[in-house]
N, C-alpha and C positions, 0 to 999 in steps of 0.2 A: 442560361448556361449552355455551353457548347456540348453537343452530344459526343460521347465516346472518350472524353478526356478525364472524367471524374471517376473515382473508385466507386464500386457498388455500395450503397448504403442499405444494410439489411439487418434483421434481428440476429443478435449474437448473445451467447450466454457467457458471463464472466463468473469464474468460480474461484473462491478463496479457500484453498485447501486447509489452511491453518485453522479457520473458524468453521469449516464445513458449511459454507454458505455460498449460494449461487443466485444470480439475478439475471433476468433477461432484459436486454436493452437493444437499442439500434446503434450500429457502429459500422465503420468502414474497415475495421481490423479483420484480418484473415487468419485462419487456422486450418491445419490438416485434420485435427481431431474434431469429433462431433459427439453430441449428447442428445438423448431423447428427453425432451422437456415435459413438464406436467400436463401440457395440453395435447400430448401425443405426437407432436411434430419434432423433427430432428433439426438441430441448429449447430453451427460451429461453436466450439467452446474454447475459451482462452483462460488459462490458469494464471492467477495473479498471486503475488506474495502477500499483499496486504490490501485490505478493503475497509470500509466503514465498520464491518463486523469484527475486525481484529485490531484496528488501529487504536492505540491508547487514548488519543484525543477524543474519539467517539465513544469508546467503551467506558471511560472514566477510570481505567486502571493505569496508573502511572508507574514507571520504573523509579526505584529509589537510587539516586546517584550518591556516590561516595564523596560527599562534599568535604568531609573532614580530611580525607587523604589529599584532596586538591589544595586545601588551605595549607596543610603541613608541607606539601611539596613547594608551594609558592614561597612560604617563609624560609624553607631551607635554601631555595634558589636565590632569593633576593634579600636574605638577611633577616633574622628575627631579633627584635629588641633593639633596633637602631634608634639612637637618640634623634629627636627632631631638632633641626637647626634653629 
């Protein structure tokens, strides 16, 4: 790799405020905010809206969709009870 053209790769804390969950990993992402981590060191922190701690796919909690309303809207739009040719 050429020196001086790549962003700095360093430890960064990603924090999911919705789930009150944070994890330390390495990244090239930058932030003006910092947080003191469990090991006593200070790292840049990046707040994320969703992570594996709050995403329905990982947590097993799914949202219930109003499928009955969608079916009724479809039937209203495209005709209900049409006879088949």
